[in-house]
Each structure stands twice: as C-alpha cells, then as structure tokens.
N, C-alpha and C positions, 0 to 999 in steps of 0.2 A: 442209227435210227432211236435203240433208249440208249448208246453215251452220250451223244447234242441233245435229247432230253435231263437225259441228270445233269449237265454241266449246267445249260436255262436255268434249273430246280435253283441249281446250289451260286448261282451268281444272287440271283431273286431274293435269295436268306440272308447275303452278306450286308443286301441295301437292307431288307425289312428288317431283317431281329432289332440293326443299333435304332432306327429311327422306333421303334416301339419303345426301348428299350428308355431313350432318353424323355419320350412320353412321358412314362407310367417311375420314374425318376426323378426326376427334373422341372420345379415350381417357383414360381415367381413368391417371397414372403409378401404378406398385405401386411402392413403398420398396425400394430396393437393400439386400438381406440381406446382413451381413459372414459368408463364409462361414468357416469353417476349413479351410489345408492342412499341408501339415506348415513345417514351423519359426517360423509363427506365436507368436505370449504370448498365452498365455487362461488370463483368471483364471473360479472355479466355483463352486460347492457342491458336494458332494457326499453321497452318502451310499455306501457297498458293501454285499452281504449276499451269504449262501451260501443255500439253501434246501437245509434238512434237517428228513425224514420230510413233506414240504409245507408247512413253514414256512418264513420267510425269517427270514436272526439276523443282527444288524449284523453285522458286523465292523470297520468301518470308518467317523469321521466326521469334517466339518469345520462341520456342526451344529448350535448348541446345541442346538435342543429337538427332535432327532434323539437326543442322547448323553444328557439326561436325564431324557427319557420310556421308559420300561422298560417298559411297558403296549404300546404303538402299536409300539413300533420295539424287538421284544426281542433282548438281544443275543447274539450268540456268546461261546459260553467264550474264545475269543482275542481278546476284544473290549479296546480300549486307550481312554483316558477320557486325553484329551490336550488338553486347552483353552492355552492362548487357542484361540476359536473365531475364526478368518477366513478369505476363501475363499482356497484353491489356486491357487499362480501354478507353472503347468505350458509350457514353452516345445515347443511339441509336436514326437514323431521325436527329442527330443536323448537323449533313454533316462536319464529322472530319473522316469520312469513307465512301470510294466507295458507290455510291448509294446502288448499286445490293447486297451489303455484307449485309451493314445493313437491306435492304427489308429479302435475309434470316433469317437472326436469330429472325424476328417478328413468335411467334410461339416455337422456341425454350427454353427448358426450365432449368431452374437451376437443374447441372450435367446428364445434357446430353451432347451426342457426334454426330457430324452427318459430312457432306459436304454439302458447299453449291454452287450452278452450276449460275455464273456469264457469262453471255452473253455480247462481246465484247459495247453492246449500252444499257448498264448497272455500266462497268466498267471501263476502259480508253478511250470508244469511236471508232467510224468505223474510218478505214485511210485513208487516202486522195490519193489516187489511181496517183495525182501527184506529189510526192516525191520517188516513186517508178518506179529506173531507170533502162532500162537494160542492161546491156554489155556485148558483143562476152566473148567469153572464148579466145578464139585463135585471134593472132592480128599482124599487122606490122609494123611497124616505120622507116622512113630515119637512118643512121648515123648519116647524116652530117643532119642540119638543121638548118636557115634563122629564126632567130624572132626578131618583133623589139623588142623597149623597150618596150613596154607596153603589148607585150605580156608575155616576160621577163620576166618582175615584178611580173605579174603574178603567171606566175609557180612557181617561187624559192624566188620569197617572197627577192628580195635583187639586187643591183644594179650588171652589168655586168664588172667584170673586167678580162679583156681578162688573160690567164695564168692559172688563178682559176682553179680547178675542184673541180664540185656541189656533191648535191648528190641526184635523183630524186626521186621527191614528189608525179608523176606518177606512177614511176617505180620500183624505187630503186637503180638502177644502180649503175657507174657513170658517170658525164657530164664534157667533157671537155668547158671552156669560149675561142675557137680561137683566136677570136677575135670579138673586140665591136670601131667602126666608130661612136657613137655617137645617131645614130638613129637603125640599125641592129647589132645582136648578134649572130656571126655562134658558135656553138655550137657543139659541136660531142658526140652522146651519145657511153658509151664504156664497154658493157657489154660483157664475154666470154659465149662463149658456153655450153652448160650446168650447166652454173653457176643458184640458185635462191636465190634473190630477195626480201626485206622486202618493200615496198614502206611505210608501217600503220606504221616500225618501230617494237616493241613487237607484234604486233601483227601475233602469228604463224601461223593462219588461213587463211590469205591473203600475196599470193605471185607469186612473175613475173617468168615464168622460159624460161630459154632465149632455139632456138629449134638448131633456122640457123641467123648464118647471110651469107648472100648471094652479090653477085655482087663487082664493086668496085666504088676506091674514089666517087666523087658524088652523085653515082650511086649504094651503100651502101646499101642495106636493112636488118632489125633486124629482124627476126621472130618468138614470144613469144606466151605459154599462159599463163592466170592467174590457182592459181593451189587453189579453195577458199573451204572453209569447212560452209556449214549451219547454219547460226543463231552467225557467228561470228561478235563480236560489232569491228567498230570500230573505233579510235584514237579520232574520228570525234562528233560521237555518235552517227552514223549512224549503218546501221547490215546487213545481210546478208539473208537476204529471202528468196530465192531462187536460183539451183543449176541444170542447168541440163547439156547434154555436149555440146549442142551447148553454152550456156548464164548463166550470173549470174546478179541477181538482187540486190543494194544497193537499202536499204526501212532507207529515212531517218526520218520517222516513227518513233516515239520513241516505244520502243522493246516490250513494253507490249497492244499500241493501239490494236486492234482489231484480241487481240486476248479472246477463251474463256476461264473465270478465273475459281481456284477449289479453295476450301479453308476448311482444312477439321479442325474447331472449336473445344472445349470440353467448354462449359459453365463453370462459377466455381462459381459466384454467378448471383443472379438476384436485385437490387433493384429501388423499383417505385422510 
C-alpha cells in the first residue's frame, strides 16, 4: 500500500513541476510603446472642436475628410479651410501650440488616438467681461434726427452733404441727409414697415426688422426688433455670444477665448 502511494506521488511530481516551471519562466513580451515626453518631435492628425448647445462644432483640422464633410462634422462660425492637409509637426513644449495641447500629448504613445480636453486657462485664455456688451432686442429711434458734425462723422464716416442718401451702419436702412449748416446735419431714417435690413452687409445672422412707424413730422418714431443668431461672427470680428427673448450680447473677445476646447488626435510618429 505504501509503495503504491509513493508511485502516485512521483507521477504527480513529474507532471506538476514542469508545468509550474513553464508558468514561472515563460511569458510573451509586450511591444515597447514610444511614449511622448517634453521635447519630443511629434507628427499627428487632429481636429479641434467646441461644444455649443450640446453640439460639437469643428473650428480647425488638418484632416481633409473632416474639413470637406459639413454634415458629420458641423463647422464653427470661425472655421478656416486651409489645405493642403498634412500631418501637424509639433515639438512638445516649444510653445508653437497652446499650452493645454502640449500638456495633453505628454504620456500618449505612437499609434494612439484620443481626445484632449483643454480648459480656457490652458487654451486661449479667460474672457474679459468688459468686452461683452448687452443690447435690447427691441428698440426705437426717431425718424428725424439732428446730429452735430462730430457725431455724424463718427456714425457715417463721411462728410455730410445735403441731398445725399447713405446706409446706416447701425440699422442697415437708408438715411437721407436733409440739410447741413456747417455745424449740424438733419437726417431722415427711411425704413419701411416689415423691412429687413443688414447693417453688417453679408452677415445674415444679424438683421434689423421694422415693426411700426408711428407719429408724424418730427415726432415720427420707428419701432424695430433685432433678429440675431447666437454664434454669428460680425464683420468687425466681434460675435454674438448670447441671445434671449429680451437681449443679445456682442462679444469683442476673440471667438475661442473663454471656451473649453477639445482636440481629437492620432499620433503618427514620436522622435526624441
């Protein structure tokens, strides 16, 4: 009986020990990743976007099919189309890219893709609130106005010549110069009820719509409302940053200032 038990134990050792040894000393080598660090030269594909009202809007990319596809990749108002489309070359930490972009690349690896989230302080900075101006959606203006020479030049940018017709840079409608005596110009605003006017010329996201013209003679008043689309960039470089039922805001900060940025990146090469 003891001899049989000994034989069984020896057979078990013959089987178990090699298996245990194989598990202890044999394993598959994982490929070594080339991880990005400060000072490395990196090439990559990317697109940058912001989120407005829950929708991602592309503001920049070096990927042709992203730039050319406006259905899947809806563009932000300030999107700039700039071929030829080729990989971005960046020396991490050199200052050629915004700080948050380089910080987000550190730790990524060759062949990896992902999204870098950049807060405003690490992107294009925080908004200067003094550059945001609130305006009423509804307003009124006298049909007839008397402007001194300085006020006329500031508004229209030209010398007041009696009899000429100008376009109001504020409202977009026609303005007739009735008279000028060397000091004061009398003007007549000439919109029509229901007329839609574009003070920023080809900018269709901002217009003035005439509602009513009431009174008579020098007591005539024009009532209007502003038809404005949030995010619209104006010819001046300012943009509409808020719209409610009663007011809108013209923002003189650059469009990406104060916004959280997102960059989808695909790392192509990494060189120390």
